[in-house]
Biotite code that builds the C-alpha atoms (Angstrom):
import biotite.structure as struc

atoms = struc.array([
    struc.Atom([-115.640, -171.373, -32.549], chain_id="A", res_id=1, res_name="MET", atom_name="CA", element="C"),
    struc.Atom([-112.511, -169.392, -33.399], chain_id="A", res_id=2, res_name="LYS", atom_name="CA", element="C"),
    struc.Atom([-109.730, -168.980, -30.871], chain_id="A", res_id=3, res_name="ARG", atom_name="CA", element="C"),
    struc.Atom([-109.880, -165.935, -28.613], chain_id="A", res_id=4, res_name="ALA", atom_name="CA", element="C"),
    struc.Atom([-107.120, -164.076, -30.453], chain_id="A", res_id=5, res_name="LYS", atom_name="CA", element="C"),
    struc.Atom([-108.991, -164.582, -33.728], chain_id="A", res_id=6, res_name="ASP", atom_name="CA", element="C"),
    struc.Atom([-112.259, -163.219, -32.275], chain_id="A", res_id=7, res_name="ARG", atom_name="CA", element="C"),
    struc.Atom([-111.050, -160.268, -30.228], chain_id="A", res_id=8, res_name="ILE", atom_name="CA", element="C"),
    struc.Atom([-111.056, -157.720, -33.065], chain_id="A", res_id=9, res_name="ASP", atom_name="CA", element="C"),
    struc.Atom([-114.630, -158.640, -33.995], chain_id="A", res_id=10, res_name="GLU", atom_name="CA", element="C"),
    struc.Atom([-115.700, -158.435, -30.354], chain_id="A", res_id=11, res_name="ILE", atom_name="CA", element="C"),
    struc.Atom([-114.197, -154.969, -29.980], chain_id="A", res_id=12, res_name="ILE", atom_name="CA", element="C"),
    struc.Atom([-115.735, -153.779, -33.273], chain_id="A", res_id=13, res_name="THR", atom_name="CA", element="C"),
    struc.Atom([-119.220, -154.937, -32.272], chain_id="A", res_id=14, res_name="GLU", atom_name="CA", element="C"),
    struc.Atom([-118.959, -153.339, -28.830], chain_id="A", res_id=15, res_name="LEU", atom_name="CA", element="C"),
    struc.Atom([-117.698, -150.054, -30.268], chain_id="A", res_id=16, res_name="LYS", atom_name="CA", element="C"),
    struc.Atom([-120.699, -149.910, -32.564], chain_id="A", res_id=17, res_name="MET", atom_name="CA", element="C"),
    struc.Atom([-123.062, -150.716, -29.706], chain_id="A", res_id=18, res_name="THR", atom_name="CA", element="C"),
    struc.Atom([-121.445, -148.462, -27.083], chain_id="A", res_id=19, res_name="TYR", atom_name="CA", element="C"),
    struc.Atom([-119.722, -145.646, -29.012], chain_id="A", res_id=20, res_name="PRO", atom_name="CA", element="C"),
    struc.Atom([-119.512, -143.309, -26.021], chain_id="A", res_id=21, res_name="GLN", atom_name="CA", element="C"),
    struc.Atom([-118.247, -145.728, -23.383], chain_id="A", res_id=22, res_name="SER", atom_name="CA", element="C"),
    struc.Atom([-116.855, -144.123, -20.272], chain_id="A", res_id=23, res_name="GLN", atom_name="CA", element="C"),
    struc.Atom([-117.058, -144.545, -16.531], chain_id="A", res_id=24, res_name="THR", atom_name="CA", element="C"),
    struc.Atom([-120.500, -143.962, -15.046], chain_id="A", res_id=25, res_name="ALA", atom_name="CA", element="C"),
    struc.Atom([-118.899, -142.303, -12.030], chain_id="A", res_id=26, res_name="LEU", atom_name="CA", element="C"),
    struc.Atom([-119.127, -138.507, -12.016], chain_id="A", res_id=27, res_name="HIS", atom_name="CA", element="C"),
    struc.Atom([-115.820, -136.708, -11.485], chain_id="A", res_id=28, res_name="PHE", atom_name="CA", element="C"),
    struc.Atom([-113.782, -133.742, -12.592], chain_id="A", res_id=29, res_name="GLY", atom_name="CA", element="C"),
    struc.Atom([-110.236, -134.462, -11.415], chain_id="A", res_id=30, res_name="THR", atom_name="CA", element="C"),
    struc.Atom([-107.950, -137.466, -10.840], chain_id="A", res_id=31, res_name="PRO", atom_name="CA", element="C"),
    struc.Atom([-108.484, -137.028, -7.087], chain_id="A", res_id=32, res_name="LEU", atom_name="CA", element="C"),
    struc.Atom([-112.238, -137.195, -7.521], chain_id="A", res_id=33, res_name="GLN", atom_name="CA", element="C"),
    struc.Atom([-112.164, -140.344, -9.666], chain_id="A", res_id=34, res_name="ILE", atom_name="CA", element="C"),
    struc.Atom([-109.822, -141.936, -7.128], chain_id="A", res_id=35, res_name="LEU", atom_name="CA", element="C"),
    struc.Atom([-112.205, -141.231, -4.244], chain_id="A", res_id=36, res_name="VAL", atom_name="CA", element="C"),
    struc.Atom([-115.283, -142.171, -6.281], chain_id="A", res_id=37, res_name="ALA", atom_name="CA", element="C"),
    struc.Atom([-113.718, -145.486, -7.299], chain_id="A", res_id=38, res_name="THR", atom_name="CA", element="C"),
    struc.Atom([-112.828, -146.324, -3.696], chain_id="A", res_id=39, res_name="ILE", atom_name="CA", element="C"),
    struc.Atom([-116.428, -145.553, -2.737], chain_id="A", res_id=40, res_name="LEU", atom_name="CA", element="C"),
    struc.Atom([-117.775, -147.734, -5.561], chain_id="A", res_id=41, res_name="SER", atom_name="CA", element="C"),
    struc.Atom([-116.518, -150.976, -4.013], chain_id="A", res_id=42, res_name="ALA", atom_name="CA", element="C"),
    struc.Atom([-119.593, -153.125, -3.251], chain_id="A", res_id=43, res_name="GLN", atom_name="CA", element="C"),
    struc.Atom([-121.772, -150.148, -4.163], chain_id="A", res_id=44, res_name="CYS", atom_name="CA", element="C"),
    struc.Atom([-123.570, -149.000, -7.295], chain_id="A", res_id=45, res_name="THR", atom_name="CA", element="C"),
    struc.Atom([-122.190, -146.121, -9.329], chain_id="A", res_id=46, res_name="ASP", atom_name="CA", element="C"),
    struc.Atom([-125.611, -144.502, -9.063], chain_id="A", res_id=47, res_name="GLU", atom_name="CA", element="C"),
    struc.Atom([-125.391, -144.380, -5.271], chain_id="A", res_id=48, res_name="GLN", atom_name="CA", element="C"),
    struc.Atom([-121.813, -143.093, -5.355], chain_id="A", res_id=49, res_name="VAL", atom_name="CA", element="C"),
    struc.Atom([-122.935, -140.295, -7.682], chain_id="A", res_id=50, res_name="ASN", atom_name="CA", element="C"),
    struc.Atom([-125.544, -139.256, -5.116], chain_id="A", res_id=51, res_name="LYS", atom_name="CA", element="C"),
    struc.Atom([-122.869, -138.905, -2.434], chain_id="A", res_id=52, res_name="VAL", atom_name="CA", element="C"),
    struc.Atom([-119.976, -137.295, -4.273], chain_id="A", res_id=53, res_name="THR", atom_name="CA", element="C"),
    struc.Atom([-121.377, -133.856, -5.234], chain_id="A", res_id=54, res_name="PRO", atom_name="CA", element="C"),
    struc.Atom([-121.559, -132.706, -1.612], chain_id="A", res_id=55, res_name="ALA", atom_name="CA", element="C"),
    struc.Atom([-118.341, -134.538, -0.789], chain_id="A", res_id=56, res_name="LEU", atom_name="CA", element="C"),
    struc.Atom([-116.342, -132.933, -3.603], chain_id="A", res_id=57, res_name="PHE", atom_name="CA", element="C"),
    struc.Atom([-117.797, -129.524, -2.792], chain_id="A", res_id=58, res_name="SER", atom_name="CA", element="C"),
    struc.Atom([-116.495, -129.805, 0.769], chain_id="A", res_id=59, res_name="LYS", atom_name="CA", element="C"),
    struc.Atom([-113.203, -131.636, 0.176], chain_id="A", res_id=60, res_name="TYR", atom_name="CA", element="C"),
    struc.Atom([-111.475, -130.004, -2.775], chain_id="A", res_id=61, res_name="LYS", atom_name="CA", element="C"),
    struc.Atom([-107.881, -131.191, -2.366], chain_id="A", res_id=62, res_name="THR", atom_name="CA", element="C"),
    struc.Atom([-106.004, -134.260, -1.165], chain_id="A", res_id=63, res_name="ALA", atom_name="CA", element="C"),
    struc.Atom([-105.055, -132.267, 1.939], chain_id="A", res_id=64, res_name="ALA", atom_name="CA", element="C"),
    struc.Atom([-108.743, -131.611, 2.660], chain_id="A", res_id=65, res_name="ASP", atom_name="CA", element="C"),
    struc.Atom([-109.478, -135.339, 2.656], chain_id="A", res_id=66, res_name="PHE", atom_name="CA", element="C"),
    struc.Atom([-106.296, -136.136, 4.590], chain_id="A", res_id=67, res_name="ALA", atom_name="CA", element="C"),
    struc.Atom([-107.358, -133.752, 7.370], chain_id="A", res_id=68, res_name="GLN", atom_name="CA", element="C"),
    struc.Atom([-110.961, -134.920, 7.451], chain_id="A", res_id=69, res_name="ALA", atom_name="CA", element="C"),
    struc.Atom([-112.489, -135.944, 10.747], chain_id="A", res_id=70, res_name="ASP", atom_name="CA", element="C"),
    struc.Atom([-112.993, -139.725, 10.405], chain_id="A", res_id=71, res_name="PRO", atom_name="CA", element="C"),
    struc.Atom([-116.334, -139.763, 12.223], chain_id="A", res_id=72, res_name="ASP", atom_name="CA", element="C"),
    struc.Atom([-117.674, -136.981, 10.014], chain_id="A", res_id=73, res_name="THR", atom_name="CA", element="C"),
    struc.Atom([-116.434, -138.566, 6.794], chain_id="A", res_id=74, res_name="LEU", atom_name="CA", element="C"),
    struc.Atom([-117.932, -141.901, 7.818], chain_id="A", res_id=75, res_name="GLU", atom_name="CA", element="C"),
    struc.Atom([-121.345, -140.299, 8.095], chain_id="A", res_id=76, res_name="GLU", atom_name="CA", element="C"),
    struc.Atom([-120.933, -138.501, 4.785], chain_id="A", res_id=77, res_name="GLU", atom_name="CA", element="C"),
    struc.Atom([-120.217, -141.738, 2.902], chain_id="A", res_id=78, res_name="ILE", atom_name="CA", element="C"),
    struc.Atom([-122.277, -144.127, 5.053], chain_id="A", res_id=79, res_name="ARG", atom_name="CA", element="C"),
    struc.Atom([-124.795, -144.843, 2.300], chain_id="A", res_id=80, res_name="SER", atom_name="CA", element="C"),
    struc.Atom([-122.072, -146.363, 0.070], chain_id="A", res_id=81, res_name="THR", atom_name="CA", element="C"),
    struc.Atom([-121.544, -149.226, 2.521], chain_id="A", res_id=82, res_name="GLY", atom_name="CA", element="C"),
    struc.Atom([-118.358, -150.436, 4.229], chain_id="A", res_id=83, res_name="PHE", atom_name="CA", element="C"),
    struc.Atom([-117.957, -146.801, 5.214], chain_id="A", res_id=84, res_name="PHE", atom_name="CA", element="C"),
    struc.Atom([-115.457, -147.386, 8.017], chain_id="A", res_id=85, res_name="LYS", atom_name="CA", element="C"),
    struc.Atom([-112.955, -149.154, 5.768], chain_id="A", res_id=86, res_name="ASN", atom_name="CA", element="C"),
    struc.Atom([-113.557, -146.687, 2.953], chain_id="A", res_id=87, res_name="LYS", atom_name="CA", element="C"),
    struc.Atom([-112.953, -143.768, 5.307], chain_id="A", res_id=88, res_name="THR", atom_name="CA", element="C"),
    struc.Atom([-109.663, -145.294, 6.445], chain_id="A", res_id=89, res_name="LYS", atom_name="CA", element="C"),
    struc.Atom([-108.598, -145.884, 2.847], chain_id="A", res_id=90, res_name="SER", atom_name="CA", element="C"),
    struc.Atom([-109.480, -142.374, 1.686], chain_id="A", res_id=91, res_name="ILE", atom_name="CA", element="C"),
    struc.Atom([-107.744, -140.633, 4.582], chain_id="A", res_id=92, res_name="ILE", atom_name="CA", element="C"),
    struc.Atom([-104.669, -142.871, 4.429], chain_id="A", res_id=93, res_name="SER", atom_name="CA", element="C"),
    struc.Atom([-104.373, -142.635, 0.641], chain_id="A", res_id=94, res_name="ALA", atom_name="CA", element="C"),
    struc.Atom([-104.701, -138.868, 0.580], chain_id="A", res_id=95, res_name="THR", atom_name="CA", element="C"),
    struc.Atom([-102.197, -138.454, 3.424], chain_id="A", res_id=96, res_name="LYS", atom_name="CA", element="C"),
    struc.Atom([-99.680, -140.410, 1.365], chain_id="A", res_id=97, res_name="LYS", atom_name="CA", element="C"),
    struc.Atom([-100.538, -138.335, -1.702], chain_id="A", res_id=98, res_name="ILE", atom_name="CA", element="C"),
    struc.Atom([-99.798, -135.178, 0.306], chain_id="A", res_id=99, res_name="VAL", atom_name="CA", element="C"),
    struc.Atom([-96.657, -136.528, 1.963], chain_id="A", res_id=100, res_name="ASP", atom_name="CA", element="C"),
    struc.Atom([-95.088, -138.449, -0.915], chain_id="A", res_id=101, res_name="ASP", atom_name="CA", element="C"),
    struc.Atom([-96.528, -136.967, -4.103], chain_id="A", res_id=102, res_name="PHE", atom_name="CA", element="C"),
    struc.Atom([-96.846, -133.270, -3.405], chain_id="A", res_id=103, res_name="GLY", atom_name="CA", element="C"),
    struc.Atom([-100.623, -133.397, -3.116], chain_id="A", res_id=104, res_name="GLY", atom_name="CA", element="C"),
    struc.Atom([-101.068, -134.675, -6.684], chain_id="A", res_id=105, res_name="LYS", atom_name="CA", element="C"),
    struc.Atom([-102.577, -138.069, -7.423], chain_id="A", res_id=106, res_name="VAL", atom_name="CA", element="C"),
    struc.Atom([-99.741, -140.049, -9.035], chain_id="A", res_id=107, res_name="PRO", atom_name="CA", element="C"),
    struc.Atom([-100.082, -141.029, -12.678], chain_id="A", res_id=108, res_name="ASP", atom_name="CA", element="C"),
    struc.Atom([-98.054, -144.251, -12.589], chain_id="A", res_id=109, res_name="ARG", atom_name="CA", element="C"),
    struc.Atom([-99.328, -147.699, -11.721], chain_id="A", res_id=110, res_name="MET", atom_name="CA", element="C"),
    struc.Atom([-96.403, -148.491, -9.435], chain_id="A", res_id=111, res_name="GLU", atom_name="CA", element="C"),
    struc.Atom([-97.138, -145.386, -7.362], chain_id="A", res_id=112, res_name="ASP", atom_name="CA", element="C"),
    struc.Atom([-100.915, -145.703, -7.266], chain_id="A", res_id=113, res_name="LEU", atom_name="CA", element="C"),
    struc.Atom([-100.878, -149.235, -5.893], chain_id="A", res_id=114, res_name="ILE", atom_name="CA", element="C"),
    struc.Atom([-98.881, -148.020, -2.875], chain_id="A", res_id=115, res_name="THR", atom_name="CA", element="C"),
    struc.Atom([-101.979, -146.123, -1.718], chain_id="A", res_id=116, res_name="LEU", atom_name="CA", element="C"),
    struc.Atom([-104.276, -147.790, 0.807], chain_id="A", res_id=117, res_name="GLN", atom_name="CA", element="C"),
    struc.Atom([-107.428, -149.118, -0.812], chain_id="A", res_id=118, res_name="GLY", atom_name="CA", element="C"),
    struc.Atom([-105.929, -149.014, -4.302], chain_id="A", res_id=119, res_name="VAL", atom_name="CA", element="C"),
    struc.Atom([-105.247, -152.255, -6.175], chain_id="A", res_id=120, res_name="ALA", atom_name="CA", element="C"),
    struc.Atom([-104.769, -152.620, -9.925], chain_id="A", res_id=121, res_name="ARG", atom_name="CA", element="C"),
    struc.Atom([-108.470, -152.257, -10.753], chain_id="A", res_id=122, res_name="LYS", atom_name="CA", element="C"),
    struc.Atom([-108.790, -148.890, -9.042], chain_id="A", res_id=123, res_name="THR", atom_name="CA", element="C"),
    struc.Atom([-105.410, -147.755, -10.336], chain_id="A", res_id=124, res_name="ALA", atom_name="CA", element="C"),
    struc.Atom([-106.391, -148.630, -13.901], chain_id="A", res_id=125, res_name="ASN", atom_name="CA", element="C"),
    struc.Atom([-109.600, -146.618, -13.613], chain_id="A", res_id=126, res_name="ILE", atom_name="CA", element="C"),
    struc.Atom([-107.722, -143.601, -12.239], chain_id="A", res_id=127, res_name="VAL", atom_name="CA", element="C"),
    struc.Atom([-105.136, -143.845, -15.008], chain_id="A", res_id=128, res_name="LEU", atom_name="CA", element="C"),
    struc.Atom([-107.613, -144.365, -17.849], chain_id="A", res_id=129, res_name="SER", atom_name="CA", element="C"),
    struc.Atom([-110.302, -141.920, -16.737], chain_id="A", res_id=130, res_name="SER", atom_name="CA", element="C"),
    struc.Atom([-108.202, -139.372, -14.879], chain_id="A", res_id=131, res_name="GLY", atom_name="CA", element="C"),
    struc.Atom([-105.099, -139.312, -17.051], chain_id="A", res_id=132, res_name="TYR", atom_name="CA", element="C"),
    struc.Atom([-106.097, -141.047, -20.314], chain_id="A", res_id=133, res_name="LYS", atom_name="CA", element="C"),
    struc.Atom([-103.189, -143.444, -19.784], chain_id="A", res_id=134, res_name="LYS", atom_name="CA", element="C"),
    struc.Atom([-103.306, -147.138, -20.643], chain_id="A", res_id=135, res_name="ALA", atom_name="CA", element="C"),
    struc.Atom([-101.161, -149.202, -18.307], chain_id="A", res_id=136, res_name="GLU", atom_name="CA", element="C"),
    struc.Atom([-103.586, -152.093, -17.975], chain_id="A", res_id=137, res_name="GLY", atom_name="CA", element="C"),
    struc.Atom([-107.249, -153.111, -18.122], chain_id="A", res_id=138, res_name="ILE", atom_name="CA", element="C"),
    struc.Atom([-109.450, -152.733, -15.062], chain_id="A", res_id=139, res_name="ALA", atom_name="CA", element="C"),
    struc.Atom([-111.019, -156.088, -14.164], chain_id="A", res_id=140, res_name="VAL", atom_name="CA", element="C"),
    struc.Atom([-114.208, -155.645, -12.182], chain_id="A", res_id=141, res_name="ASP", atom_name="CA", element="C"),
    struc.Atom([-117.071, -158.094, -11.774], chain_id="A", res_id=142, res_name="THR", atom_name="CA", element="C"),
    struc.Atom([-118.440, -157.381, -15.276], chain_id="A", res_id=143, res_name="HIS", atom_name="CA", element="C"),
    struc.Atom([-115.087, -157.728, -17.028], chain_id="A", res_id=144, res_name="VAL", atom_name="CA", element="C"),
    struc.Atom([-114.373, -160.931, -15.117], chain_id="A", res_id=145, res_name="LYS", atom_name="CA", element="C"),
    struc.Atom([-117.750, -162.461, -16.035], chain_id="A", res_id=146, res_name="ARG", atom_name="CA", element="C"),
    struc.Atom([-117.664, -161.483, -19.709], chain_id="A", res_id=147, res_name="LEU", atom_name="CA", element="C"),
    struc.Atom([-114.033, -162.511, -20.150], chain_id="A", res_id=148, res_name="SER", atom_name="CA", element="C"),
    struc.Atom([-114.856, -165.993, -18.903], chain_id="A", res_id=149, res_name="GLN", atom_name="CA", element="C"),
    struc.Atom([-118.101, -166.354, -20.860], chain_id="A", res_id=150, res_name="ARG", atom_name="CA", element="C"),
    struc.Atom([-116.466, -165.142, -24.074], chain_id="A", res_id=151, res_name="LEU", atom_name="CA", element="C"),
    struc.Atom([-113.580, -167.529, -23.573], chain_id="A", res_id=152, res_name="GLY", atom_name="CA", element="C"),
    struc.Atom([-110.989, -164.763, -23.304], chain_id="A", res_id=153, res_name="LEU", atom_name="CA", element="C"),
    struc.Atom([-109.655, -166.086, -20.011], chain_id="A", res_id=154, res_name="SER", atom_name="CA", element="C"),
    struc.Atom([-110.045, -169.223, -17.920], chain_id="A", res_id=155, res_name="LYS", atom_name="CA", element="C"),
    struc.Atom([-108.571, -167.548, -14.853], chain_id="A", res_id=156, res_name="GLU", atom_name="CA", element="C"),
    struc.Atom([-110.494, -166.524, -11.739], chain_id="A", res_id=157, res_name="LYS", atom_name="CA", element="C"),
    struc.Atom([-107.926, -164.154, -10.251], chain_id="A", res_id=158, res_name="ASN", atom_name="CA", element="C"),
    struc.Atom([-108.490, -160.579, -11.563], chain_id="A", res_id=159, res_name="PRO", atom_name="CA", element="C"),
    struc.Atom([-104.765, -159.925, -12.019], chain_id="A", res_id=160, res_name="ASP", atom_name="CA", element="C"),
    struc.Atom([-104.379, -163.077, -14.121], chain_id="A", res_id=161, res_name="LYS", atom_name="CA", element="C"),
    struc.Atom([-107.485, -162.200, -16.140], chain_id="A", res_id=162, res_name="ILE", atom_name="CA", element="C"),
    struc.Atom([-105.981, -158.784, -16.763], chain_id="A", res_id=163, res_name="GLU", atom_name="CA", element="C"),
    struc.Atom([-102.780, -160.344, -18.078], chain_id="A", res_id=164, res_name="GLN", atom_name="CA", element="C"),
    struc.Atom([-104.763, -162.564, -20.445], chain_id="A", res_id=165, res_name="ASP", atom_name="CA", element="C"),
    struc.Atom([-106.703, -159.553, -21.724], chain_id="A", res_id=166, res_name="LEU", atom_name="CA", element="C"),
    struc.Atom([-103.576, -157.433, -22.127], chain_id="A", res_id=167, res_name="MET", atom_name="CA", element="C"),
    struc.Atom([-102.131, -160.190, -24.309], chain_id="A", res_id=168, res_name="ASN", atom_name="CA", element="C"),
    struc.Atom([-105.265, -160.251, -26.480], chain_id="A", res_id=169, res_name="LEU", atom_name="CA", element="C"),
    struc.Atom([-106.527, -156.673, -26.652], chain_id="A", res_id=170, res_name="VAL", atom_name="CA", element="C"),
    struc.Atom([-104.553, -154.114, -28.690], chain_id="A", res_id=171, res_name="PRO", atom_name="CA", element="C"),
    struc.Atom([-103.090, -151.512, -26.346], chain_id="A", res_id=172, res_name="ARG", atom_name="CA", element="C"),
    struc.Atom([-104.885, -148.651, -28.080], chain_id="A", res_id=173, res_name="GLU", atom_name="CA", element="C"),
    struc.Atom([-108.171, -150.270, -26.996], chain_id="A", res_id=174, res_name="GLU", atom_name="CA", element="C"),
    struc.Atom([-107.292, -150.785, -23.336], chain_id="A", res_id=175, res_name="TRP", atom_name="CA", element="C"),
    struc.Atom([-108.857, -147.558, -22.069], chain_id="A", res_id=176, res_name="ILE", atom_name="CA", element="C"),
    struc.Atom([-112.268, -148.202, -23.643], chain_id="A", res_id=177, res_name="ASP", atom_name="CA", element="C"),
    struc.Atom([-112.304, -151.963, -23.141], chain_id="A", res_id=178, res_name="PHE", atom_name="CA", element="C"),
    struc.Atom([-113.340, -151.957, -19.484], chain_id="A", res_id=179, res_name="ASN", atom_name="CA", element="C"),
    struc.Atom([-116.150, -149.482, -20.022], chain_id="A", res_id=180, res_name="TYR", atom_name="CA", element="C"),
    struc.Atom([-117.553, -151.326, -23.036], chain_id="A", res_id=181, res_name="MET", atom_name="CA", element="C"),
    struc.Atom([-117.570, -154.589, -21.070], chain_id="A", res_id=182, res_name="PHE", atom_name="CA", element="C"),
    struc.Atom([-119.215, -152.871, -18.090], chain_id="A", res_id=183, res_name="VAL", atom_name="CA", element="C"),
    struc.Atom([-121.941, -151.420, -20.310], chain_id="A", res_id=184, res_name="ASN", atom_name="CA", element="C"),
    struc.Atom([-122.529, -154.767, -22.002], chain_id="A", res_id=185, res_name="HIS", atom_name="CA", element="C"),
    struc.Atom([-122.545, -156.600, -18.681], chain_id="A", res_id=186, res_name="GLY", atom_name="CA", element="C"),
    struc.Atom([-125.150, -154.258, -17.269], chain_id="A", res_id=187, res_name="ARG", atom_name="CA", element="C"),
    struc.Atom([-127.341, -154.082, -20.351], chain_id="A", res_id=188, res_name="ASN", atom_name="CA", element="C"),
    struc.Atom([-127.197, -157.569, -21.855], chain_id="A", res_id=189, res_name="THR", atom_name="CA", element="C"),
    struc.Atom([-124.784, -160.110, -20.362], chain_id="A", res_id=190, res_name="CYS", atom_name="CA", element="C"),
    struc.Atom([-126.054, -159.956, -16.814], chain_id="A", res_id=191, res_name="GLN", atom_name="CA", element="C"),
    struc.Atom([-124.874, -162.364, -14.153], chain_id="A", res_id=192, res_name="ALA", atom_name="CA", element="C"),
    struc.Atom([-128.089, -164.279, -13.531], chain_id="A", res_id=193, res_name="ARG", atom_name="CA", element="C"),
    struc.Atom([-129.917, -164.017, -16.837], chain_id="A", res_id=194, res_name="LYS", atom_name="CA", element="C"),
    struc.Atom([-127.907, -163.025, -19.908], chain_id="A", res_id=195, res_name="PRO", atom_name="CA", element="C"),
    struc.Atom([-130.011, -161.954, -22.887], chain_id="A", res_id=196, res_name="ASP", atom_name="CA", element="C"),
    struc.Atom([-128.116, -164.004, -25.468], chain_id="A", res_id=197, res_name="CYS", atom_name="CA", element="C"),
    struc.Atom([-130.722, -163.728, -28.280], chain_id="A", res_id=198, res_name="PRO", atom_name="CA", element="C"),
    struc.Atom([-130.394, -159.930, -28.156], chain_id="A", res_id=199, res_name="ALA", atom_name="CA", element="C"),
    struc.Atom([-126.624, -159.966, -27.732], chain_id="A", res_id=200, res_name="CYS", atom_name="CA", element="C"),
    struc.Atom([-124.480, -158.569, -30.551], chain_id="A", res_id=201, res_name="VAL", atom_name="CA", element="C"),
    struc.Atom([-121.746, -160.988, -29.505], chain_id="A", res_id=202, res_name="LEU", atom_name="CA", element="C"),
    struc.Atom([-123.710, -164.235, -29.404], chain_id="A", res_id=203, res_name="HIS", atom_name="CA", element="C"),
    struc.Atom([-122.112, -165.589, -32.596], chain_id="A", res_id=204, res_name="SER", atom_name="CA", element="C"),
    struc.Atom([-118.680, -164.881, -31.078], chain_id="A", res_id=205, res_name="LEU", atom_name="CA", element="C"),
    struc.Atom([-119.484, -166.307, -27.644], chain_id="A", res_id=206, res_name="CYS", atom_name="CA", element="C"),
    struc.Atom([-118.832, -169.970, -26.780], chain_id="A", res_id=207, res_name="PRO", atom_name="CA", element="C"),
    struc.Atom([-121.181, -169.687, -23.783], chain_id="A", res_id=208, res_name="SER", atom_name="CA", element="C"),
    struc.Atom([-124.260, -168.468, -25.649], chain_id="A", res_id=209, res_name="ALA", atom_name="CA", element="C"),
    struc.Atom([-125.626, -171.945, -26.362], chain_id="A", res_id=210, res_name="LYS", atom_name="CA", element="C"),
    struc.Atom([-125.128, -172.943, -22.724], chain_id="A", res_id=211, res_name="ASP", atom_name="CA", element="C"),
    struc.Atom([-127.862, -170.461, -21.875], chain_id="A", res_id=212, res_name="PHE", atom_name="CA", element="C"),
    struc.Atom([-129.894, -170.795, -25.087], chain_id="A", res_id=213, res_name="PHE", atom_name="CA", element="C"),
    struc.Atom([-129.240, -174.231, -26.693], chain_id="A", res_id=214, res_name="PRO", atom_name="CA", element="C"),
    struc.Atom([-131.366, -173.447, -29.757], chain_id="A", res_id=215, res_name="ASP", atom_name="CA", element="C"),
    struc.Atom([-129.662, -170.130, -30.473], chain_id="A", res_id=216, res_name="LEU", atom_name="CA", element="C"),
    struc.Atom([-128.396, -169.898, -34.046], chain_id="A", res_id=217, res_name="GLN", atom_name="CA", element="C"),
    struc.Atom([-125.000, -168.275, -34.563], chain_id="A", res_id=218, res_name="SER", atom_name="CA", element="C"),
])
């Protein structure tokens, strides 16, 4: 099996052919909306978040609207996404800081975004890539973590360290699409419990494929 840096271009090419329209599954129209939707998506499916956000975004149109929200009311409005108390605190705190420190506009720099409550590098990367089309890193969620390890792109377990490994391998012009292609592939083929290696377009590039299917031909 080739080294990771010698396989990465082939991996990206195959995924681009398989998922030519990769983008976040979260529905949004503004950087503020993708920020809130991404906070809500923690430990929750994108499908469920998308059921909640239309009414939410219709009611709360600006950062100030969210910052002034009644916590008990907002908790009920997002209850179905789980962990609603913590998410409510994060949304209200983050939007208050956006109003107070950034003039009501969601910041478009990593160093500013990660100062917001509930926003670590993963969320910040999604806001930057989806909301601003800016590549400052690669969002590492559960799918990206799993596929990076199975494909031998990183041996790390910490998301920040995995991100650094990926940033050293993946050409910067591919950073924005990389997360979404991995998410699509993780959901469709390389699932956590039962990866479908025989149907996988990457099986010949994956050192883990024969762990799951010993007779699989590359």
